[in-house]
Structures are given as C-alpha cells and as structure tokens.
TIMAR-464605 format. One record per residue (C-alpha): residue in three letters; residue number from 1; chain; z negated, y negated, x negated. Coordinates in Angstrom, 1 decimal, always signed. Layout:
BEGIN
<rec ALA; NUM; A; <Z; Y; X>>
...
//
This chain:
BEGIN
<rec UNK; 1; A; <-245.3; -177.7; +52.2>>
<rec UNK; 2; A; <-247.4; -180.5; +53.6>>
<rec UNK; 3; A; <-249.0; -179.9; +57.0>>
<rec UNK; 4; A; <-249.6; -183.0; +59.2>>
<rec UNK; 5; A; <-252.8; -182.6; +61.4>>
<rec UNK; 6; A; <-251.6; -185.1; +63.9>>
<rec UNK; 7; A; <-248.3; -183.2; +64.4>>
<rec UNK; 8; A; <-250.4; -180.0; +64.7>>
<rec UNK; 9; A; <-252.4; -181.5; +67.5>>
<rec UNK; 10; A; <-249.2; -182.7; +69.2>>
<rec UNK; 11; A; <-247.8; -179.2; +69.0>>
<rec UNK; 12; A; <-251.0; -177.7; +70.5>>
<rec UNK; 13; A; <-250.8; -180.1; +73.5>>
<rec UNK; 14; A; <-247.1; -179.4; +74.1>>
<rec UNK; 15; A; <-247.6; -175.6; +73.6>>
<rec UNK; 16; A; <-250.4; -175.5; +76.2>>
<rec UNK; 17; A; <-248.3; -177.4; +78.8>>
<rec UNK; 18; A; <-245.3; -175.1; +78.1>>
<rec UNK; 19; A; <-247.4; -172.0; +78.7>>
<rec UNK; 20; A; <-249.0; -173.4; +81.8>>
<rec UNK; 21; A; <-246.0; -174.9; +83.5>>
<rec UNK; 22; A; <-242.8; -173.3; +82.0>>
<rec UNK; 23; A; <-241.6; -176.8; +81.1>>
<rec UNK; 24; A; <-239.4; -176.8; +78.1>>
<rec UNK; 25; A; <-241.1; -178.2; +75.0>>
<rec UNK; 26; A; <-238.2; -180.5; +74.3>>
<rec UNK; 27; A; <-238.9; -182.6; +77.4>>
<rec UNK; 28; A; <-242.3; -183.4; +75.9>>
<rec UNK; 29; A; <-242.1; -182.9; +72.2>>
<rec UNK; 30; A; <-238.8; -184.6; +71.3>>
<rec UNK; 31; A; <-240.0; -188.0; +72.8>>
<rec UNK; 32; A; <-243.3; -187.6; +71.0>>
<rec UNK; 33; A; <-241.6; -187.1; +67.7>>
<rec UNK; 34; A; <-239.2; -190.1; +68.2>>
<rec UNK; 35; A; <-241.6; -192.6; +69.9>>
<rec UNK; 36; A; <-245.0; -191.8; +68.2>>
<rec UNK; 37; A; <-244.1; -190.3; +64.8>>
<rec UNK; 38; A; <-240.9; -192.2; +64.2>>
<rec UNK; 39; A; <-238.8; -189.1; +63.5>>
<rec UNK; 40; A; <-235.0; -189.9; +63.7>>
<rec UNK; 41; A; <-233.5; -188.6; +67.0>>
<rec UNK; 42; A; <-231.3; -185.9; +65.4>>
<rec UNK; 43; A; <-234.1; -184.6; +63.2>>
<rec UNK; 44; A; <-236.5; -184.6; +66.2>>
<rec UNK; 45; A; <-234.1; -182.5; +68.3>>
<rec UNK; 46; A; <-233.3; -180.1; +65.5>>
<rec UNK; 47; A; <-236.9; -179.6; +64.4>>
<rec UNK; 48; A; <-238.1; -179.3; +68.0>>
<rec UNK; 49; A; <-235.6; -176.5; +68.8>>
<rec UNK; 50; A; <-236.6; -174.4; +65.8>>
<rec UNK; 51; A; <-240.3; -174.9; +66.8>>
<rec UNK; 52; A; <-239.4; -173.8; +70.4>>
<rec UNK; 53; A; <-237.5; -170.7; +69.1>>
<rec UNK; 54; A; <-240.7; -169.4; +67.5>>
<rec UNK; 55; A; <-243.0; -170.6; +70.3>>
<rec UNK; 56; A; <-241.1; -169.1; +73.3>>
<rec UNK; 57; A; <-241.6; -165.4; +72.7>>
<rec UNK; 58; A; <-245.4; -165.6; +72.9>>
<rec UNK; 59; A; <-245.3; -167.0; +76.4>>
<rec UNK; 60; A; <-242.5; -164.7; +77.3>>
<rec UNK; 61; A; <-244.5; -161.6; +76.3>>
<rec UNK; 62; A; <-247.3; -162.6; +78.6>>
<rec UNK; 63; A; <-245.0; -163.1; +81.6>>
<rec UNK; 64; A; <-243.1; -159.8; +80.9>>
<rec UNK; 65; A; <-246.4; -157.9; +81.0>>
<rec UNK; 66; A; <-247.3; -159.6; +84.3>>
<rec UNK; 67; A; <-243.9; -158.7; +85.7>>
<rec UNK; 68; A; <-243.1; -162.2; +86.8>>
<rec UNK; 69; A; <-239.7; -162.2; +85.1>>
<rec UNK; 70; A; <-236.6; -161.6; +87.3>>
<rec UNK; 71; A; <-234.6; -159.5; +84.8>>
<rec UNK; 72; A; <-231.3; -159.4; +86.7>>
<rec UNK; 73; A; <-231.0; -163.2; +86.4>>
<rec UNK; 74; A; <-231.3; -163.2; +82.6>>
<rec UNK; 75; A; <-227.9; -161.9; +81.6>>
<rec UNK; 76; A; <-226.0; -164.3; +83.9>>
<rec UNK; 77; A; <-228.0; -167.2; +82.7>>
<rec UNK; 78; A; <-227.4; -166.3; +79.0>>
<rec UNK; 79; A; <-223.7; -165.9; +79.7>>
<rec UNK; 80; A; <-223.5; -169.6; +80.3>>
<rec UNK; 81; A; <-226.3; -171.0; +78.3>>
<rec UNK; 82; A; <-225.8; -169.3; +74.9>>
<rec UNK; 83; A; <-222.3; -170.6; +74.1>>
<rec UNK; 84; A; <-223.0; -174.0; +75.8>>
<rec UNK; 85; A; <-226.2; -174.5; +73.7>>
<rec UNK; 86; A; <-224.4; -173.7; +70.4>>
<rec UNK; 87; A; <-221.5; -176.0; +71.4>>
<rec UNK; 88; A; <-223.9; -178.9; +72.2>>
<rec UNK; 89; A; <-225.7; -178.4; +68.9>>
<rec UNK; 90; A; <-222.5; -178.3; +66.9>>
<rec UNK; 91; A; <-221.2; -181.5; +68.6>>
<rec UNK; 92; A; <-224.4; -183.6; +68.1>>
<rec UNK; 93; A; <-224.9; -182.3; +64.6>>
<rec UNK; 94; A; <-221.5; -183.5; +63.5>>
<rec UNK; 95; A; <-221.7; -186.9; +65.1>>
<rec UNK; 96; A; <-225.4; -187.7; +65.3>>
<rec UNK; 97; A; <-226.2; -188.9; +61.8>>
<rec UNK; 98; A; <-224.8; -192.5; +61.9>>
<rec UNK; 99; A; <-227.1; -195.3; +63.0>>
<rec UNK; 100; A; <-225.1; -196.1; +66.1>>
<rec UNK; 101; A; <-224.9; -192.5; +67.3>>
<rec UNK; 102; A; <-228.7; -192.1; +66.6>>
<rec UNK; 103; A; <-229.3; -195.0; +69.0>>
<rec UNK; 104; A; <-227.0; -193.5; +71.5>>
<rec UNK; 105; A; <-228.8; -190.2; +71.2>>
<rec UNK; 106; A; <-232.1; -191.9; +72.1>>
<rec UNK; 107; A; <-230.5; -193.2; +75.2>>
<rec UNK; 108; A; <-229.0; -189.8; +76.0>>
<rec UNK; 109; A; <-232.4; -188.1; +75.6>>
<rec UNK; 110; A; <-233.9; -190.7; +77.9>>
<rec UNK; 111; A; <-231.2; -190.1; +80.5>>
<rec UNK; 112; A; <-231.6; -186.3; +80.4>>
<rec UNK; 113; A; <-235.4; -186.8; +80.8>>
<rec UNK; 114; A; <-234.8; -188.8; +83.9>>
<rec UNK; 115; A; <-232.5; -186.0; +85.1>>
<rec UNK; 116; A; <-235.3; -183.5; +84.4>>
<rec UNK; 117; A; <-237.7; -185.6; +86.3>>
<rec UNK; 118; A; <-235.3; -185.8; +89.3>>
<rec UNK; 119; A; <-235.1; -182.0; +89.1>>
<rec UNK; 120; A; <-238.9; -181.8; +89.1>>
<rec UNK; 121; A; <-239.1; -184.0; +92.2>>
<rec UNK; 122; A; <-236.5; -181.9; +93.9>>
<rec UNK; 123; A; <-238.6; -178.8; +93.1>>
<rec UNK; 124; A; <-241.7; -180.5; +94.6>>
<rec UNK; 125; A; <-239.8; -181.4; +97.8>>
<rec UNK; 126; A; <-238.5; -177.8; +98.2>>
<rec UNK; 127; A; <-242.0; -176.4; +97.7>>
<rec UNK; 128; A; <-243.2; -178.4; +100.8>>
<rec UNK; 129; A; <-240.8; -176.6; +103.2>>
<rec UNK; 130; A; <-242.9; -174.7; +105.8>>
<rec UNK; 131; A; <-240.2; -172.1; +106.5>>
<rec UNK; 132; A; <-238.6; -170.3; +103.6>>
<rec UNK; 133; A; <-235.9; -167.7; +103.7>>
<rec UNK; 134; A; <-237.1; -164.2; +104.2>>
<rec UNK; 135; A; <-235.7; -160.9; +102.9>>
<rec UNK; 136; A; <-234.5; -159.7; +99.5>>
<rec UNK; 137; A; <-233.3; -162.2; +96.9>>
<rec UNK; 138; A; <-229.5; -161.9; +96.2>>
<rec UNK; 139; A; <-228.3; -162.7; +92.7>>
<rec UNK; 140; A; <-225.4; -165.3; +92.7>>
<rec UNK; 141; A; <-223.5; -164.7; +89.4>>
<rec UNK; 142; A; <-221.3; -167.8; +89.4>>
<rec UNK; 143; A; <-224.0; -170.2; +90.4>>
<rec UNK; 144; A; <-226.4; -168.6; +87.8>>
<rec UNK; 145; A; <-223.8; -168.9; +85.0>>
<rec UNK; 146; A; <-223.2; -172.5; +86.0>>
<rec UNK; 147; A; <-227.0; -173.2; +85.7>>
<rec UNK; 148; A; <-226.9; -171.7; +82.2>>
<rec UNK; 149; A; <-223.9; -173.8; +81.2>>
<rec UNK; 150; A; <-225.5; -177.0; +82.3>>
<rec UNK; 151; A; <-228.9; -176.3; +80.9>>
<rec UNK; 152; A; <-227.6; -174.9; +77.6>>
<rec UNK; 153; A; <-225.4; -177.8; +76.9>>
<rec UNK; 154; A; <-228.2; -180.3; +77.6>>
<rec UNK; 155; A; <-230.5; -178.4; +75.3>>
<rec UNK; 156; A; <-228.0; -178.2; +72.5>>
<rec UNK; 157; A; <-227.5; -182.0; +72.7>>
<rec UNK; 158; A; <-231.0; -183.2; +73.3>>
<rec UNK; 159; A; <-233.4; -180.2; +73.2>>
<rec UNK; 160; A; <-234.3; -181.2; +76.8>>
<rec UNK; 161; A; <-233.6; -179.0; +79.9>>
<rec UNK; 162; A; <-234.7; -175.4; +78.9>>
<rec UNK; 163; A; <-237.7; -175.7; +81.3>>
<rec UNK; 164; A; <-237.7; -178.7; +83.6>>
<rec UNK; 165; A; <-234.0; -178.8; +84.4>>
<rec UNK; 166; A; <-233.3; -175.0; +84.6>>
<rec UNK; 167; A; <-236.4; -174.2; +86.6>>
<rec UNK; 168; A; <-235.4; -176.8; +89.3>>
<rec UNK; 169; A; <-231.8; -175.6; +89.4>>
<rec UNK; 170; A; <-233.1; -172.0; +89.8>>
<rec UNK; 171; A; <-235.3; -173.0; +92.7>>
<rec UNK; 172; A; <-232.4; -174.8; +94.4>>
<rec UNK; 173; A; <-230.3; -171.7; +94.0>>
<rec UNK; 174; A; <-233.1; -169.1; +94.7>>
<rec UNK; 175; A; <-235.6; -170.8; +97.0>>
<rec UNK; 176; A; <-237.4; -167.5; +97.5>>
<rec UNK; 177; A; <-238.7; -167.3; +93.9>>
<rec UNK; 178; A; <-242.4; -168.0; +93.5>>
<rec UNK; 179; A; <-243.7; -170.5; +90.9>>
<rec UNK; 180; A; <-244.9; -167.6; +88.7>>
<rec UNK; 181; A; <-241.4; -166.0; +88.9>>
<rec UNK; 182; A; <-239.7; -169.3; +88.1>>
<rec UNK; 183; A; <-241.9; -169.9; +85.1>>
<rec UNK; 184; A; <-241.7; -166.4; +83.8>>
<rec UNK; 185; A; <-237.9; -166.1; +84.2>>
<rec UNK; 186; A; <-237.3; -169.5; +82.7>>
<rec UNK; 187; A; <-239.4; -168.8; +79.6>>
<rec UNK; 188; A; <-237.7; -165.5; +78.9>>
<rec UNK; 189; A; <-234.2; -166.8; +79.5>>
<rec UNK; 190; A; <-234.9; -169.7; +77.2>>
<rec UNK; 191; A; <-235.2; -167.4; +74.2>>
<rec UNK; 192; A; <-231.4; -166.7; +73.7>>
<rec UNK; 193; A; <-230.6; -170.3; +74.8>>
<rec UNK; 194; A; <-232.9; -172.0; +72.3>>
<rec UNK; 195; A; <-231.9; -169.4; +69.7>>
<rec UNK; 196; A; <-228.3; -170.4; +70.0>>
<rec UNK; 197; A; <-229.2; -174.1; +69.9>>
<rec UNK; 198; A; <-231.5; -173.6; +66.9>>
<rec UNK; 199; A; <-228.8; -171.8; +65.0>>
<rec UNK; 200; A; <-226.4; -174.6; +65.7>>
<rec UNK; 201; A; <-228.9; -177.2; +64.5>>
<rec UNK; 202; A; <-229.7; -175.2; +61.4>>
<rec UNK; 203; A; <-226.0; -175.2; +60.6>>
<rec UNK; 204; A; <-225.0; -178.7; +61.7>>
<rec UNK; 205; A; <-228.2; -180.6; +62.4>>
<rec UNK; 206; A; <-231.2; -181.9; +60.5>>
<rec UNK; 207; A; <-234.2; -179.5; +60.6>>
<rec UNK; 208; A; <-237.3; -180.8; +58.9>>
<rec UNK; 209; A; <-239.3; -177.7; +57.9>>
<rec UNK; 210; A; <-242.5; -179.6; +57.2>>
<rec UNK; 211; A; <-242.4; -181.1; +60.8>>
<rec UNK; 212; A; <-241.6; -177.7; +62.3>>
<rec UNK; 213; A; <-244.4; -175.9; +60.4>>
<rec UNK; 214; A; <-247.0; -178.5; +61.4>>
<rec UNK; 215; A; <-246.0; -178.2; +65.0>>
<rec UNK; 216; A; <-246.1; -174.4; +65.0>>
<rec UNK; 217; A; <-249.7; -174.2; +63.7>>
<rec UNK; 218; A; <-250.9; -175.9; +66.9>>
<rec UNK; 219; A; <-248.3; -174.7; +69.3>>
<rec UNK; 220; A; <-248.4; -170.9; +68.8>>
<rec UNK; 221; A; <-252.0; -170.3; +69.9>>
<rec UNK; 222; A; <-251.8; -173.0; +72.6>>
<rec UNK; 223; A; <-248.7; -171.5; +74.3>>
<rec UNK; 224; A; <-250.3; -168.1; +74.4>>
<rec UNK; 225; A; <-253.4; -169.5; +75.9>>
<rec UNK; 226; A; <-251.4; -171.6; +78.5>>
<rec UNK; 227; A; <-249.4; -168.5; +79.6>>
<rec UNK; 228; A; <-252.6; -166.5; +80.0>>
<rec UNK; 229; A; <-254.1; -169.2; +82.2>>
<rec UNK; 230; A; <-251.0; -170.1; +84.1>>
<rec UNK; 231; A; <-251.9; -168.1; +87.2>>
<rec UNK; 232; A; <-255.2; -169.9; +87.6>>
<rec UNK; 233; A; <-254.1; -173.4; +86.6>>
<rec UNK; 234; A; <-253.9; -176.2; +89.2>>
<rec UNK; 235; A; <-250.1; -176.3; +89.3>>
<rec UNK; 236; A; <-249.8; -179.4; +91.4>>
<rec UNK; 237; A; <-252.0; -181.5; +89.1>>
<rec UNK; 238; A; <-250.3; -180.2; +85.9>>
<rec UNK; 239; A; <-246.9; -180.9; +87.4>>
<rec UNK; 240; A; <-248.0; -184.4; +88.3>>
<rec UNK; 241; A; <-249.2; -185.1; +84.7>>
<rec UNK; 242; A; <-246.0; -183.8; +83.2>>
<rec UNK; 243; A; <-244.0; -186.0; +85.7>>
<rec UNK; 244; A; <-245.9; -189.1; +84.6>>
<rec UNK; 245; A; <-245.3; -188.3; +80.9>>
<rec UNK; 246; A; <-241.7; -187.6; +81.5>>
<rec UNK; 247; A; <-241.0; -190.9; +83.3>>
<rec UNK; 248; A; <-242.9; -193.0; +80.8>>
<rec UNK; 249; A; <-241.1; -191.2; +77.9>>
<rec UNK; 250; A; <-237.7; -191.6; +79.4>>
<rec UNK; 251; A; <-238.2; -195.3; +80.1>>
<rec UNK; 252; A; <-239.5; -195.9; +76.5>>
<rec UNK; 253; A; <-236.4; -194.2; +75.1>>
<rec UNK; 254; A; <-234.3; -196.4; +77.3>>
<rec UNK; 255; A; <-236.1; -199.5; +75.8>>
<rec UNK; 256; A; <-237.9; -200.5; +79.0>>
<rec UNK; 257; A; <-240.7; -203.1; +78.2>>
<rec UNK; 258; A; <-244.0; -201.5; +77.3>>
<rec UNK; 259; A; <-245.8; -203.2; +80.2>>
<rec UNK; 260; A; <-243.9; -201.1; +82.7>>
<rec UNK; 261; A; <-244.6; -197.8; +81.0>>
<rec UNK; 262; A; <-248.2; -197.3; +82.3>>
<rec UNK; 263; A; <-247.0; -198.3; +85.8>>
<rec UNK; 264; A; <-244.2; -195.7; +85.6>>
<rec UNK; 265; A; <-246.5; -193.0; +84.4>>
<rec UNK; 266; A; <-249.0; -193.7; +87.2>>
<rec UNK; 267; A; <-246.1; -193.7; +89.7>>
<rec UNK; 268; A; <-244.7; -190.4; +88.6>>
<rec UNK; 269; A; <-248.1; -188.8; +88.6>>
<rec UNK; 270; A; <-248.9; -190.1; +92.1>>
<rec UNK; 271; A; <-245.5; -189.2; +93.5>>
<rec UNK; 272; A; <-245.5; -185.6; +92.4>>
<rec UNK; 273; A; <-249.2; -185.2; +93.3>>
<rec UNK; 274; A; <-248.6; -186.4; +96.9>>
<rec UNK; 275; A; <-245.5; -184.2; +97.3>>
<rec UNK; 276; A; <-247.3; -181.1; +96.0>>
<rec UNK; 277; A; <-250.4; -181.4; +98.2>>
<rec UNK; 278; A; <-248.9; -179.7; +101.1>>
<rec UNK; 279; A; <-246.8; -177.1; +99.3>>
<rec UNK; 280; A; <-247.5; -173.7; +101.0>>
<rec UNK; 281; A; <-247.9; -170.5; +99.1>>
<rec UNK; 282; A; <-245.3; -167.7; +99.4>>
<rec UNK; 283; A; <-245.2; -164.0; +98.6>>
<rec UNK; 284; A; <-243.0; -162.6; +95.8>>
<rec UNK; 285; A; <-239.6; -161.4; +97.1>>
<rec UNK; 286; A; <-237.9; -158.2; +96.4>>
<rec UNK; 287; A; <-234.7; -158.5; +94.4>>
<rec UNK; 288; A; <-231.2; -157.2; +94.9>>
<rec UNK; 289; A; <-228.0; -157.9; +93.1>>
<rec UNK; 290; A; <-224.5; -158.8; +94.2>>
//
C-alpha cells in the first residue's frame, strides 16, 4: 500500500487541531481532501470517517484520565447519533456516486461547514457572558438526544459536525460546561457516532484505504499530542484559526471566486478572535441527572 507523505502531513495538522480544540476532523480534513488533493466528495467523506474512527480513541483516553468527560450525557447523545449517523451514511452511499450528486455533495459539505461556523460563533458569543448560571448541571434527555440526531445525520452525510456542531449545541443546552468538559465529552461521544457512520460508509460508501492509511500515520501521534496540550493551548487563538479555515473552505466548496477566500479567512479569524478576547473563565460544575 502506497503512503503519500503530503497526506500524512495533512493528517498530522488535522489531528493536532482535533486534540487541541475538540473540533471534528471532518470539518477540516474533508475539505482538504476535496479541494487540495482532488479526492471525489464521497470518497473523501468515507475515508475521513474511517480515519476519524481510529483517531478519536487516543484523544478520548487523555480526556477520560483527566476527568473532563461528562459521562451521563454520553448515552443520551449516542441514542440519537448512532442510528442517525448510520442512516446518513447509507443514504449518501447509495446516491452519492453519480457526477451530479457528487457536485451536490460538495455544496452540501460547504453548507454544513457554514452551519458549523455559525455554531462556533454562537459558542464564542456565549463564552462572553459575564453571568453564567450557577448550581449543578441538570441533564436534559430529549434535548440531548436531539443534539445527537442532528449531529449524527450531518456526520453520516458529510463527515462534518462531530466536533464543531455538536460542541456548540451542547454549550447552548448546557451553558455551565467548561471548555475542557465540552471538548472531552464531545471527543468521547464521537466514538460511537463516527463508528456508526464509518460502518455505513464501509458498507455503502467509497473508502480508499491508501488515503486512510496515509492520514493515520500523521494523525495518530498528533491527536495524542494535541489532547495532552489542550489545557495549556491558547484556546481563543486556536478557535479563531479554525474559524478562518472553516469559512474559506466552505466558500471554496460553494464555488466562491478565489480572490474572496483570503478575505473570508481573515474575517473569520478576526471575528472569533475579537469575540473570544473577553470570554471569562468559569469553574467546573457539579452534575446531576433528570
């Protein structure tokens, strides 16, 4: 099996950002595969999901040891995300091979990236609130299952949403969660989600094992390093970098002229950086269930 060094370097970059920020690899890796390496959209989604399935447990193990994972949320998230992810994978695998659908899939990935960016902005705005709710965190089962359904179906279709979208929705539903708890909980809950989506794409999609292997050689050590360093990383700066990349990638997939992409990337970076400058710190909450 041929290993591509450029794909390995791309996997290392994405793995590092996944470990540091909790952002799902699909939001970064799928656009890279489509736009830079010319991988067909369905093959990019399928190969990225199998890569993520192997990559996620390393980051999850670090967060579990650090006790930043809110375990009572995991079952409710999986109840929605696992069947939705498999259904999304089965759907796009059956219809995604024709040229017309492949073009539509690029547009869909771009649209979901914009949705993920909107969720990232919402998270930055919420982080600026000076007064946050106090007291124990109460689990909301129906809302949590709904988050799993939305994120799982998006991941099955596009490989995007396991980190950026679900993290933001969790913060909207549970504003008491700290950044470390959001990242840790999201990385662990993504394992069954991505597992279901990966199985769906192995059965119905177009996994390219040479692409997956090349990505994993770089991504596995990088995601472990990123997770180890996540508590000390400049979260605001990292989030701003990811926002700029997300916006430029989404617009490129939506066929926006190249001249605007650098402007979009700079704007996304600056916007999140400004929003995050005044985000206050917050203590970790206790957790109760309902």
